[in-house]
N, CA, C and O of each residue as an XYZ file, in Angstrom:
756
protein
N      -1.359     69.588     57.082
C      -1.867     69.389     55.742
C      -1.061     68.309     55.004
O      -1.626     67.463     54.311
N       0.278     68.354     55.166
C       1.116     67.353     54.507
C       0.798     65.939     55.003
O       0.840     64.981     54.232
N       0.480     65.819     56.301
C       0.137     64.506     56.837
C      -1.156     63.988     56.213
O      -1.268     62.800     55.912
N      -2.130     64.874     56.020
C      -3.398     64.480     55.408
C      -3.181     64.018     53.966
O      -3.687     62.972     53.559
N      -2.433     64.796     53.208
C      -2.145     64.430     51.816
C      -1.402     63.102     51.768
O      -1.697     62.246     50.934
N      -0.436     62.935     52.671
C       0.326     61.689     52.722
C      -0.585     60.514     53.082
O      -0.455     59.434     52.505
N      -1.485     60.711     54.009
C      -2.410     59.636     54.405
C      -3.314     59.237     53.248
O      -3.549     58.050     53.024
N      -3.819     60.215     52.516
C      -4.673     59.916     51.353
C      -3.861     59.181     50.290
O      -4.350     58.228     49.684
N      -2.635     59.617     50.064
C      -1.772     58.953     49.078
C      -1.485     57.513     49.490
O      -1.502     56.611     48.652
N      -1.221     57.292     50.780
C      -0.997     55.927     51.267
C      -2.248     55.073     51.086
O      -2.161     53.905     50.706
N      -3.401     55.656     51.360
C      -4.673     54.939     51.179
C      -4.876     54.562     49.711
O      -5.246     53.427     49.408
N      -4.636     55.503     48.805
C      -4.764     55.205     47.374
C      -3.792     54.107     46.957
O      -4.111     53.259     46.123
N      -2.613     54.137     47.545
C      -1.577     53.170     47.193
C      -1.947     51.747     47.609
O      -1.386     50.786     47.084
N      -2.883     51.603     48.544
C      -3.295     50.268     48.984
C      -4.285     49.621     48.021
O      -4.547     48.423     48.121
N      -4.834     50.390     47.097
C      -5.795     49.845     46.141
C      -5.088     48.941     45.125
O      -4.024     49.275     44.605
N      -5.691     47.821     44.867
C      -5.136     46.881     43.905
C      -5.017     47.478     42.507
O      -4.067     47.191     41.779
N      -5.985     48.307     42.141
C      -5.961     48.927     40.808
C      -4.765     49.870     40.673
O      -4.156     49.952     39.606
N      -4.434     50.566     41.732
C      -3.286     51.465     41.702
C      -2.003     50.682     41.454
O      -1.193     51.046     40.601
N      -1.832     49.614     42.202
C      -0.642     48.782     42.043
C      -0.608     48.130     40.664
O       0.431     48.106     40.004
N      -1.748     47.605     40.238
C      -1.809     46.955     38.925
C      -1.484     47.932     37.810
O      -0.788     47.582     36.857
N      -1.982     49.145     37.923
C      -1.715     50.152     36.899
C      -0.237     50.514     36.867
O       0.352     50.637     35.793
N       0.357     50.682     38.027
C       1.779     51.035     38.087
C       2.668     49.903     37.591
O       3.680     50.148     36.934
N       2.300     48.681     37.899
C       3.128     47.543     37.540
C       2.812     46.959     36.167
O       3.504     46.055     35.697
N       1.773     47.476     35.528
C       1.399     46.971     34.206
C       2.508     47.261     33.197
O       3.076     48.353     33.167
N       2.796     46.274     32.387
C       3.857     46.420     31.390
C       3.457     47.417     30.300
O       4.296     48.166     29.799
N       2.179     47.422     29.939
C       1.729     48.281     28.840
C       0.849     49.454     29.282
O       1.017     50.570     28.791
N      -0.078     49.210     30.196
C      -1.117     50.200     30.491
C      -0.560     51.533     30.980
O      -0.987     52.586     30.506
N       0.378     51.508     31.913
C       0.941     52.766     32.418
C       1.577     53.553     31.278
O       1.403     54.768     31.184
N       2.312     52.863     30.415
C       2.958     53.544     29.282
C       1.939     54.085     28.295
O       2.139     55.164     27.737
N       0.857     53.363     28.069
C      -0.187     53.862     27.173
C      -0.856     55.099     27.750
O      -1.120     56.066     27.035
N      -1.124     55.059     29.033
C      -1.756     56.220     29.678
C      -0.821     57.424     29.628
O      -1.248     58.536     29.315
N       0.442     57.201     29.936
C       1.410     58.303     29.901
C       1.562     58.858     28.476
O       1.640     60.072     28.285
N       1.603     57.976     27.494
C       1.704     58.424     26.099
C       0.462     59.203     25.681
O       0.564     60.222     24.997
N      -0.705     58.726     26.090
C      -1.951     59.435     25.783
C      -1.955     60.803     26.446
O      -2.406     61.786     25.857
N      -1.455     60.865     27.666
C      -1.368     62.140     28.385
C      -0.510     63.140     27.600
O      -0.889     64.300     27.432
N       0.629     62.684     27.130
C       1.539     63.568     26.395
C       0.952     63.946     25.036
O       1.058     65.102     24.626
N       0.338     62.999     24.333
C      -0.234     63.297     23.019
C      -1.399     64.286     23.119
O      -1.510     65.201     22.302
N      -2.262     64.103     24.114
C      -3.370     65.051     24.262
C      -2.874     66.401     24.779
O      -3.482     67.436     24.507
N      -1.786     66.386     25.513
C      -1.146     67.639     25.914
C      -0.697     68.405     24.670
O      -0.910     69.612     24.560
N      -0.076     67.689     23.741
C       0.373     68.337     22.501
C      -0.817     68.864     21.705
O      -0.755     69.967     21.162
N      -1.889     68.098     21.631
C      -3.078     68.527     20.897
C      -3.675     69.779     21.521
O      -3.863     70.789     20.843
N      -3.973     69.712     22.810
C      -4.647     70.834     23.457
C      -3.759     72.069     23.539
O      -4.229     73.183     23.310
N      -2.483     71.883     23.863
C      -1.602     73.051     23.943
C      -1.288     73.611     22.561
O      -1.083     74.815     22.406
N      -1.251     72.743     21.568
C      -1.068     73.245     20.199
C      -2.192     74.190     19.810
O      -1.949     75.255     19.243
N      -3.409     73.802     20.111
C      -4.574     74.653     19.825
C      -4.533     75.926     20.666
O      -4.756     77.025     20.157
N      -4.247     75.769     21.952
C      -4.206     76.924     22.853
C      -3.110     77.904     22.445
O      -3.333     79.115     22.429
N      -1.931     77.389     22.117
C      -0.830     78.273     21.726
C      -1.150     79.014     20.436
O      -0.763     80.171     20.274
N      -1.854     78.356     19.516
C      -2.237     79.037     18.277
C      -3.203     80.187     18.574
O      -3.101     81.259     17.978
N      -4.130     79.958     19.489
C      -5.050     81.035     19.895
C      -4.262     82.160     20.556
O      -4.463     83.332     20.238
N      -3.365     81.807     21.477
C      -2.567     82.828     22.168
C      -1.695     83.615     21.194
O      -1.595     84.838     21.293
N      -1.075     82.921     20.270
C      -0.229     83.609     19.289
C      -1.051     84.508     18.374
O      -0.572     85.554     17.937
N      -2.289     84.105     18.083
C      -3.186     84.980     17.296
C      -3.505     86.251     18.076
O      -3.549     87.340     17.504
N      -3.723     86.115     19.361
C      -4.021     87.288     20.188
C      -2.833     88.253     20.223
O      -3.006     89.468     20.326
N      -1.632     87.692     20.135
C      -0.429     88.520     20.155
C      -0.070     89.061     18.774
O       0.864     89.852     18.638
N      -0.809     88.637     17.752
C      -0.543     89.087     16.394
C       0.608     88.352     15.725
O       1.148     88.827     14.726
N       0.988     87.200     16.262
C       2.126     86.458     15.729
C       1.722     85.297     14.827
O       2.581     84.700     14.178
N       0.449     84.966     14.773
C      -0.031     83.873     13.920
C      -1.397     84.238     13.366
O      -2.219     84.832     14.063
N      -1.631     83.888     12.139
C      -2.928     84.096     11.469
C      -3.475     85.519     11.643
O      -4.631     85.673     12.037
N      -2.698     86.542     11.367
C      -3.163     87.908     11.625
C      -4.341     88.339     10.749
O      -5.036     89.298     11.083
N      -4.572     87.650      9.641
C      -5.674     88.028      8.748
C      -6.962     87.271      9.043
O      -7.973     87.494      8.377
N      -6.943     86.385     10.024
C      -8.129     85.625     10.416
C      -8.687     86.242     11.690
O      -7.936     86.475     12.637
N      -9.991     86.511     11.734
C     -10.564     87.090     12.959
C     -10.256     86.224     14.189
O     -10.380     85.000     14.149
N      -9.857     86.876     15.264
C      -9.447     86.168     16.481
C     -10.570     85.308     17.046
O     -10.321     84.189     17.494
N     -11.802     85.813     17.032
C     -12.925     85.022     17.545
C     -13.121     83.758     16.720
O     -13.453     82.704     17.262
N     -12.921     83.860     15.430
C     -13.056     82.706     14.552
C     -12.019     81.636     14.887
O     -12.338     80.448     14.943
N     -10.783     82.063     15.107
C      -9.715     81.125     15.475
C     -10.077     80.447     16.799
O      -9.981     79.226     16.923
N     -10.486     81.235     17.771
C     -10.818     80.690     19.091
C     -12.006     79.722     19.007
O     -11.973     78.658     19.625
N     -13.040     80.072     18.259
C     -14.219     79.212     18.169
C     -13.917     77.900     17.462
O     -14.403     76.846     17.871
N     -13.125     77.960     16.412
C     -12.827     76.738     15.648
C     -11.900     75.785     16.398
O     -12.000     74.568     16.238
N     -11.018     76.320     17.200
C     -10.056     75.470     17.904
C     -10.516     75.083     19.299
O      -9.879     74.256     19.952
N     -11.605     75.664     19.762
C     -12.065     75.442     21.124
C     -12.447     73.987     21.400
O     -12.047     73.434     22.424
N     -13.208     73.360     20.511
C     -13.677     71.989     20.760
C     -12.522     70.993     20.798
O     -12.425     70.241     21.768
N     -11.631     70.944     19.786
C     -10.523     69.982     19.912
C      -9.630     70.274     21.116
O      -9.082     69.356     21.726
N      -9.486     71.557     21.454
C      -8.672     71.909     22.611
C      -9.318     71.364     23.894
O      -8.623     70.798     24.738
N     -10.618     71.527     24.047
C     -11.305     71.042     25.248
C     -11.343     69.521     25.321
O     -11.249     68.951     26.408
N     -11.480     68.859     24.177
C     -11.423     67.395     24.159
C     -10.040     66.942     24.628
O      -9.918     66.030     25.446
N      -9.014     67.582     24.105
C      -7.648     67.256     24.521
C      -7.439     67.489     26.005
O      -6.844     66.655     26.688
N      -7.928     68.627     26.515
C      -7.780     68.914     27.947
C      -8.517     67.884     28.802
O      -8.011     67.468     29.844
N      -9.699     67.476     28.372
C     -10.467     66.491     29.132
C      -9.715     65.169     29.232
O      -9.582     64.607     30.319
N      -9.227     64.676     28.101
C      -8.476     63.414     28.109
C      -7.178     63.589     28.900
O      -6.759     62.683     29.620
N      -6.550     64.747     28.764
C      -5.308     65.018     29.484
C      -5.539     64.992     30.995
O      -4.710     64.454     31.729
N      -6.627     65.552     31.466
C      -6.933     65.565     32.901
C      -7.214     64.144     33.399
O      -6.736     63.748     34.462
N      -7.985     63.387     32.630
C      -8.300     62.007     33.034
C      -7.029     61.171     33.115
O      -6.819     60.449     34.089
N      -6.184     61.268     32.096
C      -4.944     60.484     32.117
C      -3.991     60.978     33.200
O      -3.261     60.181     33.789
N      -3.990     62.278     33.471
C      -3.160     62.808     34.551
C      -3.594     62.272     35.906
O      -2.757     61.940     36.745
N      -4.900     62.187     36.121
C      -5.406     61.615     37.370
C      -5.034     60.138     37.486
O      -4.702     59.664     38.572
N      -5.089     59.421     36.383
C      -4.694     58.017     36.393
C      -3.204     57.849     36.678
O      -2.805     56.919     37.378
N      -2.387     58.743     36.142
C      -0.947     58.694     36.425
C      -0.687     58.940     37.908
O       0.162     58.284     38.513
N      -1.423     59.891     38.491
C      -1.295     60.129     39.928
C      -1.751     58.905     40.716
O      -1.103     58.508     41.684
N      -2.855     58.317     40.305
C      -3.412     57.144     40.988
C      -2.447     55.968     40.962
O      -2.413     55.169     41.897
N      -1.664     55.860     39.895
C      -0.726     54.748     39.768
C       0.439     54.856     40.745
O       0.946     53.839     41.218
N       0.868     56.081     41.052
C       2.019     56.284     41.953
C       1.685     57.441     42.906
O       2.326     58.490     42.839
N       0.707     57.271     43.781
C       0.240     58.404     44.580
C       1.224     58.923     45.627
O       1.329     60.135     45.816
N       1.943     58.035     46.309
C       2.811     58.491     47.400
C       3.982     59.291     46.843
O       4.237     60.413     47.282
N       4.679     58.727     45.898
C       5.834     59.415     45.326
C       5.413     60.732     44.655
O       6.080     61.756     44.802
N       4.304     60.684     43.922
C       3.861     61.877     43.208
C       3.435     62.973     44.169
O       3.768     64.141     43.966
N       2.703     62.609     45.210
C       2.221     63.634     46.152
C       3.364     64.279     46.924
O       3.214     65.382     47.451
N       4.509     63.595     46.994
C       5.660     64.153     47.695
C       6.721     64.673     46.727
O       7.908     64.708     47.049
N       6.285     65.067     45.565
C       7.190     65.648     44.580
C       6.999     67.162     44.567
O       5.891     67.655     44.357
N       8.071     67.881     44.789
C       7.999     69.339     44.742
C       7.508     69.799     43.368
O       6.721     70.740     43.269
N       7.974     69.132     42.313
C       7.574     69.506     40.943
C       6.085     69.308     40.741
O       5.441     70.125     40.083
N       5.521     68.237     41.296
C       4.085     67.991     41.182
C       3.293     69.090     41.878
O       2.281     69.563     41.360
N       3.756     69.486     43.038
C       3.049     70.538     43.786
C       3.123     71.890     43.071
O       2.147     72.639     43.037
N       4.279     72.187     42.509
C       4.401     73.425     41.724
C       3.477     73.349     40.512
O       2.821     74.329     40.160
N       3.431     72.180     39.877
C       2.574     71.997     38.714
C       1.104     72.245     39.078
O       0.378     72.887     38.318
N       0.670     71.745     40.225
C      -0.718     71.959     40.647
C      -1.021     73.440     40.850
O      -2.077     73.925     40.444
N      -0.095     74.153     41.478
C      -0.290     75.597     41.678
C      -0.371     76.309     40.327
O      -1.218     77.179     40.124
N       0.516     75.929     39.411
C       0.501     76.539     38.078
C      -0.774     76.198     37.314
O      -1.284     77.028     36.562
N      -1.294     74.981     37.498
C      -2.563     74.612     36.853
C      -3.713     75.482     37.352
O      -4.573     75.890     36.572
N      -3.724     75.760     38.645
C      -4.747     76.649     39.200
C      -4.584     78.052     38.610
O      -5.569     78.684     38.228
N      -3.350     78.534     38.535
C      -3.094     79.860     37.943
C      -3.525     79.901     36.480
O      -4.110     80.887     36.032
N      -3.238     78.832     35.734
C      -3.630     78.774     34.321
C      -5.152     78.762     34.183
O      -5.697     79.394     33.278
N      -5.835     78.051     35.069
C      -7.303     78.017     35.026
C      -7.893     79.383     35.341
O      -8.823     79.824     34.667
N      -7.366     80.055     36.353
C      -7.848     81.402     36.687
C      -7.577     82.374     35.540
O      -8.411     83.224     35.229
N      -6.414     82.244     34.919
C      -6.085     83.095     33.783
C      -7.043     82.836     32.623
O      -7.489     83.779     31.969
N      -7.364     81.569     32.360
C      -8.292     81.235     31.274
C      -9.677     81.808     31.552
O     -10.332     82.324     30.647
N     -10.121     81.718     32.800
C     -11.419     82.282     33.170
C     -11.430     83.795     32.941
O     -12.367     84.334     32.352
N     -10.383     84.471     33.408
C     -10.289     85.927     33.229
C     -10.170     86.288     31.750
O     -10.743     87.281     31.304
N      -9.433     85.491     30.999
C      -9.246     85.730     29.565
C     -10.599     85.687     28.839
O     -10.898     86.562     28.026
N     -11.412     84.669     29.135
C     -12.715     84.551     28.482
C     -13.651     85.681     28.891
O     -14.444     86.150     28.075
N     -13.571     86.116     30.120
C     -14.391     87.264     30.554
C     -13.976     88.525     29.812
O     -14.823     89.296     29.359
N     -12.640     88.737     29.687
C     -12.148     89.910     28.962
C     -12.517     89.850     27.486
O     -12.796     90.879     26.871
N     -12.519     88.651     26.919
C     -12.844     88.502     25.505
C     -14.308     88.859     25.254
O     -14.635     89.451     24.226
N     -15.181     88.503     26.181
C     -16.611     88.810     26.027
C     -16.901     90.288     26.203
O     -17.843     90.806     25.602
N     -16.112     90.976     27.013
C     -16.369     92.392     27.278
C     -15.512     93.335     26.431
O     -15.593     94.555     26.572
N     -14.697     92.763     25.557
C     -13.838     93.608     24.703
C     -14.703     94.393     23.724
O     -15.777     93.930     23.338
N     -14.244     95.583     23.318
C     -15.026     96.403     22.396
C     -15.247     95.704     21.054
O     -14.431     94.889     20.622
N     -16.344     96.031     20.417
C     -16.691     95.425     19.130
C     -15.584     95.675     18.102
O     -14.978     96.746     18.069
N     -15.342     94.687     17.285
C     -14.365     94.814     16.215
C     -12.934     94.526     16.617
O     -12.041     94.562     15.770
N     -12.691     94.240     17.886
C     -11.315     94.004     18.333
C     -10.695     92.803     17.652
O      -9.487     92.769     17.413
N     -11.531     91.802     17.335
C     -10.979     90.559     16.794
C     -10.523     90.665     15.345
O      -9.910     89.735     14.820
N     -10.817     91.794     14.691
C     -10.352     92.001     13.323
C      -8.994     92.691     13.282
O      -8.326     92.713     12.248
N      -8.597     93.252     14.416
C      -7.292     93.926     14.488
C      -6.174     92.888     14.454
O      -6.382     91.719     14.782
N      -5.003     93.329     14.059
C      -3.852     92.409     13.989
C      -3.523     91.837     15.374
O      -3.205     90.654     15.498
N      -3.600     92.672     16.404
C      -3.325     92.242     17.775
C      -4.546     92.534     18.641
O      -5.281     93.493     18.406
N      -4.741     91.692     19.636
C      -5.854     91.870     20.566
C      -5.572     93.054     21.491
O      -4.434     93.516     21.570
N      -6.587     93.546     22.187
C      -6.374     94.614     23.174
C      -5.378     94.179     24.254
O      -5.147     92.985     24.444
N      -4.790     95.152     24.961
C      -3.734     94.837     25.945
C      -4.106     93.784     26.990
O      -3.278     92.933     27.317
N      -5.316     93.821     27.514
C      -5.724     92.849     28.529
C      -5.720     91.422     27.987
O      -5.321     90.489     28.685
N      -6.160     91.258     26.755
C      -6.156     89.938     26.138
C      -4.740     89.491     25.788
O      -4.416     88.308     25.895
N      -3.906     90.422     25.377
C      -2.512     90.073     25.088
C      -1.808     89.624     26.372
O      -1.038     88.663     26.354
N      -2.069     90.308     27.474
C      -1.485     89.904     28.754
C      -1.936     88.488     29.123
O      -1.131     87.669     29.564
N      -3.224     88.209     28.939
C      -3.738     86.869     29.215
C      -3.084     85.819     28.334
O      -2.818     84.707     28.792
N      -2.822     86.155     27.074
C      -2.167     85.220     26.153
C      -0.726     84.953     26.584
O      -0.268     83.810     26.556
N      -0.018     86.000     26.980
C       1.366     85.828     27.440
C       1.394     84.985     28.708
O       2.214     84.075     28.832
N       0.502     85.285     29.652
C       0.447     84.501     30.890
C       0.125     83.039     30.595
O       0.696     82.141     31.214
N      -0.777     82.800     29.664
C      -1.128     81.441     29.269
C       0.092     80.700     28.733
O       0.357     79.562     29.123
N       0.822     81.339     27.850
C       2.028     80.718     27.284
C       3.055     80.405     28.375
O       3.664     79.336     28.375
N       3.239     81.338     29.294
C       4.223     81.147     30.374
C       3.770     80.043     31.325
O       4.546     79.145     31.651
N       2.511     80.109     31.772
C       2.012     79.096     32.703
C       2.127     77.701     32.106
O       2.610     76.783     32.768
N       1.691     77.535     30.871
C       1.691     76.200     30.279
C       3.098     75.708     29.976
O       3.361     74.510     30.086
N       3.989     76.581     29.606
C       5.379     76.156     29.411
C       5.960     75.653     30.736
O       6.656     74.637     30.765
N       5.676     76.360     31.824
C       6.161     75.933     33.136
C       5.481     74.647     33.610
O       6.118     73.813     34.255
N       4.205     74.482     33.299
C       3.477     73.260     33.664
C       4.101     72.054     32.970
O       4.318     71.013     33.590
N       4.385     72.201     31.686
C       5.018     71.104     30.944
C       6.392     70.796     31.527
O       6.753     69.631     31.692
N       7.154     71.830     31.838
C       8.486     71.649     32.408
C       8.406     70.928     33.760
O       9.147     69.976     34.001
N       7.520     71.376     34.623
C       7.358     70.714     35.928
C       6.870     69.282     35.760
O       7.316     68.387     36.479
N       5.957     69.056     34.817
C       5.480     67.706     34.553
C       6.608     66.779     34.148
O       6.649     65.616     34.549
N       7.512     67.300     33.361
C       8.667     66.495     32.948
C       9.592     66.218     34.128
O      10.155     65.129     34.240
N       9.747     67.201     35.001
C      10.645     67.054     36.151
C      10.101     66.118     37.228
O      10.860     65.670     38.087
N       8.800     65.813     37.201
C       8.227     64.905     38.197
C       8.943     63.552     38.157
O       9.056     62.877     39.181
N       9.412     63.169     37.008
C      10.087     61.871     36.867
C      11.422     61.814     37.610
O      11.951     60.727     37.844
N      11.964     62.952     37.977
C      13.259     62.996     38.653
C      13.066     63.308     40.125
O      12.130     64.021     40.488
N      13.920     62.795     40.962
C      13.740     62.952     42.406
C      14.708     63.961     43.026
O      15.183     63.761     44.145
N      14.994     65.018     42.318
C      15.930     66.021     42.822
C      15.499     66.603     44.162
O      16.334     66.822     45.039
N      14.210     66.855     44.326
C      13.710     67.490     45.549
C      12.639     66.650     46.225
O      11.838     67.178     46.996
N      12.611     65.368     45.953
C      11.611     64.498     46.567
C      12.045     64.101     47.972
O      13.165     64.384     48.396
N      11.155     63.453     48.672
C      11.388     63.078     50.062
C      12.281     61.858     50.216
O      12.672     61.529     51.336
N      12.613     61.180     49.129
C      13.437     59.983     49.237
C      14.874     60.318     49.628
O      15.578     59.479     50.190
N      15.303     61.529     49.335
C      16.641     61.961     49.750
C      16.557     62.622     51.111
O      15.669     62.315     51.906
N      17.461     63.510     51.371
C      17.428     64.279     52.613
C      17.359     65.758     52.250
O      18.362     66.466     52.339
N      16.172     66.229     51.839
C      16.057     67.637     51.441
C      16.164     68.564     52.652
O      15.985     68.150     53.797
N      16.457     69.809     52.367
C      16.492     70.806     53.439
C      15.093     70.914     54.050
O      14.113     70.536     53.410
N      14.990     71.421     55.269
C      13.663     71.542     55.900
C      12.676     72.356     55.053
O      11.488     72.036     55.012
N      13.156     73.397     54.385
C      12.279     74.216     53.545
C      11.733     73.402     52.385
O      10.527     73.408     52.141
N      12.607     72.699     51.661
C      12.192     71.875     50.525
C      11.320     70.719     51.016
O      10.343     70.362     50.358
N      11.659     70.137     52.156
C      10.865     69.036     52.708
C       9.436     69.479     52.988
O       8.494     68.727     52.737
N       9.265     70.684     53.502
C       7.925     71.205     53.763
C       7.173     71.437     52.462
O       6.008     71.059     52.340
N       7.839     72.061     51.484
C       7.195     72.318     50.193
C       6.836     71.030     49.465
O       5.785     70.945     48.830
N       7.705     70.032     49.555
C       7.465     68.767     48.862
C       6.449     67.894     49.600
O       5.960     66.911     49.044
N       6.132     68.243     50.834
C       5.150     67.478     51.589
C       5.720     66.277     52.308
O       5.004     65.313     52.579
N       6.996     66.327     52.617
C       7.626     65.205     53.326
C       7.040     65.102     54.729
O       6.856     66.103     55.422
N       6.756     63.883     55.124
C       6.222     63.625     56.456
C       7.327     62.952     57.253
O       7.801     61.883     56.866
N       7.749     63.561     58.367
C       8.838     62.981     59.163
C       8.530     61.546     59.582
O       7.423     61.227     60.016
N       9.537     60.698     59.439
C       9.383     59.312     59.858
C       8.684     58.417     58.845
O       8.522     57.222     59.093
N       8.272     58.960     57.730
C       7.585     58.175     56.707
C       8.504     58.003     55.502
O       9.172     58.947     55.082
N       8.533     56.819     54.962
C       9.292     56.599     53.736
C       8.398     56.899     52.549
O       7.171     56.829     52.623
N       9.054     57.233     51.462
C       8.273     57.631     50.293
C       7.672     56.452     49.572
O       6.584     56.583     49.012
N       8.312     55.326     49.557
C       7.823     54.202     48.763
C       7.300     53.107     49.649
O       6.845     52.076     49.154
């Protein structure tokens, strides 16, 4: 599997657009800045919803109302964040694909998506009147806590991608090399 991912990353790296994006004086920085700004927008909205479910923010506002009003800007932010994240990967595919932090981030993104899906299902099936209570029912509170934890870890891993502590450019242990996707005999850059 690591060889396949590495081959795809090498193929992407041969594209002129990938190189141009990475070497651009302004464009890469604009994309990265947009990624971070939309991350702040979408996570700000999401965290406010999660904190409302936990009874820590806006306790006098119905929870469904908070979720409905913040849903559109949150989804717009997530959409732009995903597009810019894909562009950041496209700009440096080999190094990024062989980053342990990037791989952990992807796993956490899948966990966050599954949690969001389960959270919305639980919200639809919750008993009537739950959204007027100070705190959401236990299942929704658990989903809110998991959301906060997953996204905090995603942001942390995203920040760590810039550092090569466990990347293939060094000589990682065999366990870390496997997790990071290091391909024997291949250089990272």
